[in-house]
N, C-alpha and C positions, 0 to 999 in steps of 0.2 A: 834791543829796545826795552825801555823800562816797563815794569809790570804796571798794569792798570789796577786801581783799587778793586779788590775782589769782593767788596761788600759796600753797602751804603755807609759812608763815613758818619752820617748823622745817627746811625744806630750804635756806634761804638761809644764805650765809656771813656772818660778822660784818660784812665790808665791804659786802655787799649790803644787810644790815639797816641799816647806817649810812646808806647812800644812800637807802633807803626813808624813814627817819625825816626826813632832810634835805628830801626832796621833799614829804613830807606837812606838815612845818612851814611850808614856803613856801606850800603850798596853804591852810593855815589863815590865814596872814597875808593872803593875797590875798582870801579870803572875807570876813575882817573889814574889810579896806580897802574892799571893794566893797559893804559893808553888806548882805551876803547874809542870807536868812532865818535866824532864830535856830536852828531845828531842823537846818538844813543845817550851820551852824557847829558846833553841839554834836556832830553825828555825826562831823564831820571831826576835832574835838578828841579824841573817844573813840578813833578809829582811831589818832591820833597817840600817845596815851597807851599804847595796846596795843602799838604798834610799839616805843616806848621801853622798855616792860617786856620785850619779846622780846629787844631788843638787850642789856639788862642781864643777862638770864638767859643769853644766849649768850656774853657776854664777861666778865661780872663787873665791868663798868665802866658808870657812868652816861653817857648820851649827852651829849656836849659839842659844840656846833656848831663846825665847822672842825677838829675833832680826831678823825681816824679811829681805829679800834682800834689800841691802842698797839703790838702786836706783829705787825701786818701793815703792809706798806709801801704807802702811797699817796702819791705825790709829785705835788702839784698845782702846775702852773706858772702860778699866778695866774689861773686860769680854771676854770669849772665844767664845761667841755665834757669829756665822757668821753674823747674821742679825744686830748685833750692831757695825759692822765695816764699816769704810769709805775706799773705794778703788779708787785710782786715777792713771791713766796713760794717755799717749797721745791719747788713743782711747776710754777709758772707765771711766765713773764716776759713782760710786754707793755709796749710803748712805741710811740708814734706817731712818734717822732723817728728819722729815718734814721741819725742819728749813734749811736743806741743810748740806753741808760738814762743819766740824769743822775746820775753817781756822786757828785758833790759833794753833791747833795741827799740821796742815799742815805746818805752818811756822817752827815749831820745827823739824818736820820730814825732811823737805827739807833743813833746815839750812839756810834759808833766814832771812831777817830782816823786822820787822813790819814798815809800813809807819806810823810814829807817828806825833803828832802835830808839833813838832820841825822841822821835815823835810818838812811838808806842808808849815809852815811859811817861811822856808828858800827858797822854790820854789817861794813863793809869793814875797819875797824880791828880789830875783834874776831876776825875770821876770817883776816885777811891775804890775802883773795881778792877779786878784782874782783867787784863785785855782778853777780848774774845779770841777763841782759837783761830778764827779767820785772820786776825791780825798777827797772832803769834807765829803762824805758819806761812805768812806771806800770801794768803789767798786774796786778801785785799792788799795790794802791793804798791799802788800809785795814788797820788792825790793832787788836787789843785786847791791851794789856799786853806788847807785844814788848820794851819797855824793861826789864820785869822779867826776861824771859828772858835778855836781855843782861847785866843786873846779876848774875844767878846764874852765867852762863857766865864772866864776867870774874872771879868769885870762886871759880872752880874747882868750881862745883856743876853737876851734870848735869841735863838735862831729856830728854824724849823727844818724838818726832813721832808724830802720829796723823792719818791721812787715810783716805778710803774711796771706795767705788764701789758704786753700785746696779746689779747685773747684770740689766738688763731685756732684753738680747738677747745673742746669741752674738758679734756683731761690735761692736767699739768704734769710735768715730770720732776724728778728730784732736783735737777739742775735749776729749775725755776724757783725753788725754795731758797736758794743761796742769798739773793739780795734781801728777801723778806726776813730770814733768820737773823741776818746781821742788822738790818734796819730795826727790828724789834729790840735787839740788844742796845743799839744806840739810843732808841727812844726811852728805854727804861733807865739807862745810866745817866742820861742828860736831862730826862724829864721834859721833853719838848713836843710840840704838835707834829703830826705827820699827815701828809696828803699823798694819796696813791692814785695815780692816773691809769685808767684802763683805756688803752688806745684802740677802741673798737672801730673808730673812723679810719685809722691807719689800715687795719686788717681788711676793712671793706674795700679800700682803695687798692691794696696790693694783692688780695686773695680773691678767689672766686666765691665770695660770700654775699648774701643779702644783708642789708642794714639790720634786719630783724634777727638774723642768725648771729651776726657779729655782736649785737647787744645781748643776746641770750648767752653767748660764750662769756661775755664780760661778767654777767651776773653769776654764772657758774664758777668762773675763776675767782670771783670775789669770795665765794664760800671757802675755797681752799686758802685764800689769803687770810680771811678771818680766823680760820682754823689754826693758824700759826700762833694765835693768842693775843692779837692786838686789842687794845682797850677802846671801846666805842666812844668813850668820853674824850679821848685824845687823838682820834684818828678819823679822817674823812677820806672815803673811797669814792671816786667819781668816774663815770663813763663820759667820754668826750661827746658822744652822740646825745647824751642826756643833759649834762651840765652846761655845755657851751651855749645852749639856747636860753639858759636861765640866768647867766651871770654877765652883767655888763662889764664888770671889772676884768674878767677873763678875756672877753672878746676885745676890749680896748687894748689890752697888752698884745694880743695876737696881731692886731692891725698895726700897732707901733713897730713890732718886730718885722712884719712884712714890708713896711715902708723903708726899713733900713738895711734890707738884704736884697742885692740885685739878682736877676735871673742868672747871670754868669757866675756869681758867687755860689748860688745854691747848686748849680750844675757842677761846679768845680769841687764842692764839698761832697756831694752825694752821688755824682755820676749820672744825674738825670739826663735824658736825651730829649730831642724835640718830639719824639713819639710818646713820651710819658704824659699822662693826663695832668691837668693843672692842679688837681687835688693833691697829687704826690708832691708837686713843686711847692705848694703852700703849706703842706703838713708840718715841716720842721718848726714853723712858728707856733703851731699848736703844742708841740712837745716842749717848746721853750717857755711858754707862758706860765706854767706852774712854778717856774723858778722865781717868780716875783710875788711877794706877799699880797700886793693889791689885786691879784687874781682871785683872792679869797677874802673879800671884805667882811664876811660873816665871822671869820675866824680872827682876823687881825685888826678888826675895827677900822678898816680903811688905811692902815699904816703901810707905807711903801718902803720903809728902810729896814725891814726884818730880813737878815741874810738867810739864804737857803743852803742846805747841805744835801747833796745828791749821792747816795750809794748806788752804784750801777756797774754792770760789766763794761769793760773798756771799749767794746765795740759801739757803745752809745755815746762815746765822747765827742764825735763830730757834731752832734746836735748841740752840745753844750759849749764847745769851742765857739760855735756860731753865736750862741746865747751870750757868752761872756764878752764877745766882741761888740755885740749890740747894746748890752746893758748900760754902759756909761752914757751912750748917746740918747737913751730914752730916760735917763735919770734914775736908773735902778742899780742896786748893788749886784756885783757879779756873783753868781752861785759858786759855791765850793763843791768839790767832787771827791769821792773815794771810789777807786776803780778796783774791780775784782778780775781775777783770771777767768778763763773760760772753763766751764764744767765739761769734762771730756765725754765724748760718746763711748759707749761700751766697746766699740770696735777700735778705739784708740784716740789719742789726743790731736790727731791731724785736723779734725773738723768739730764744729758744734753739733749738738744733737738735733734731730728733726722730729717734730711732733707727728709727722706723717709716716715715720718709720718706727713701728712699735718695738723693734729689737735694738734701737739705737740707745735706749735708756730705760731706766726703771720709772714707771709711771706711778702716780699717787693712787691710782685705782688698781694696781697689780695685787694679786693674791700672794700669800707666802710661797706657794708652789711656783707661780710665775716668776717671782723674784729669784728663787733658787735656780730655776731652769735658765733664765736669761744670763745670770752671772756665770754659771757653769759652762754654758754653751757659747756665749758671745763676748765675755769680758776678755779683752786683749791681755795676753800674758807676757811678763818679762822673764819667764822661766826658760830653762834650757830644753832641748829636744828630748833628752832622756833623763831619767832619774839619776843615772850615774854622772852624767855631765853636770846636772844641777847641783848634786852633792859636792862635786869637785870645784865648780866655778861660781856657783851661786846665781841668784836672780838679779834682775835689774829693776829696782823700784822706780827709776826715772821714767820708764815706759809702761810699767805694769798698771793697768786700769784699776784693778782691785785695790792696790795700795793707794793710788790717787784718790779713789772714792773714800777710803778710810781717813785720808788727811782732811777731808771735808766733814766727816760725820762721827769719827771716833773722838770723844772728848779727852780721854786720858793721854797726855803727852808721853808719859813713861811707857805705857803700853804700846803706843805707836812706834816709839823708838826701838822697843824690844822686837817688834815685828819686822822693822826695817833691818835690824842687825841680823836676825835669824834668817830672813829671806835672802839677804845679800851674801851671807856666809854659806847658804845652801842647806842649812839646818831645817828651814821651813820650806815645804814644797808649794807649788802653785795651787794645787787643790786645797791645801790646808789654809792658805791665805784667802782663797775665795770663800771658804767656809766661815772664816772670821767676818768677812764682809756680809755674807748672807745673814749671819746671826746678829749683825749690827743693824742692817737695814730692815729686816722683817719686823721687829718690834717698833722701830721708829715709824714705819709707814702704817702699820696697824693702829698705832696710837693716833696718827694724823687722821686716818679714816674714821676712827671713833669720834674725834672732835668735830670732824666735818659733818657727821650725822646729826650733831646737835645744833648746827647752824641752819636756822629757819629762813624762809623768805622774808619774814618780818625783821629778822636781825640784819639781813642784807639791806633792806630798805632803810633801817636806822643808820647804818654806816654810810649809806649813799645819799642821805638827805642833807642838803646844805644847812648848816647850823653853827652855832657858837660851840666851841670846845671848852674844856676845863682849864682855860688859861686866860689871863687878863693882859690886854695890850693897850 
């Protein structure tokens, strides 16, 4: 007799439903091949049809074998074993590979374009500046329509930058700095406006936080963002809980997006279930709205045709695939994107870091001693079990977290290559590589802490006040 569903189907994500349909289909085939009793086969088929119907209801898509839900990322490395799959959505990153997510497969799955040497060279020609190390090293590796941004820039047409931060805790970690370091460089070399969204409303909806605490975290995170060196005359930082109530342009765009995305679509994209609150279901439209210049009439003088460029980690791409699909239907230009890889946890590249686990990363509040202890104790090593083996066979930079961190923060390309060769050959030991990372991060974080001390509440208020910036539109 066929198995009954062992959980409420409505509680399953689209991906889980897809897997259930696949499993049940295999079971039906096995029963038929084994010439099982007719009533047993019929019961299994009824369950299969029920699962397929649930899948279509949840995703708006017919089940197709081998094709997971379109807007979720399931990268299958030629096997059906769950532990060999990469899974990426805006809240979860999982991979069994110590090297991290397979980004080439992610590009194929998302349908984005690889940032290649030609594009990097074109950025260098357009700006007259050496490409940022994040571009040189493939940390920002994928894009959507960056060529259009460069076309506009080369024809003296402006664009603007948009990035964000979900303030789930008071302290940020070094991984949170990556989009802001790169965005600051982009703003400086292209000389364009920047808007930074603090999604305190999202964190209230997803986390066990009050609105007051979420807003407090937003202001504290704003201090760390300002400490990265942004120019108050060219940058607007806003809290959703604060700005949404004051901007008719922003709210109008939210409503337009909401009207053009169905419930089934948003469930298929984000895996929402019937038990999720309606705030979660409507939130993607709020993250979409800053992609349109008319959301900021005080900056762009009401113009709606200014294109947006969004530097972000690739897990945020589902929001903007939705946005790009909606944009032409509401008379707005599609935003362009630059995608970064994930910053690995100290314990390895299999997952993103967690603000709730103090040992998963280096936090911007850590002391030099804490930084040293965390790296020495928790940083996953690509070295061998013994010094003798390491000297003979060398270390593996592809999985060594200390080397991964140095690719993000060590500016000198030649020095980085020297370290890679020395570690790979066995000349450099794991402890020595960790020492280089410690000596790189300690002054970097200490300098950030000193800059943050200079950021006053009044400065935060200036950055977060809706106003005209130093550009004419």
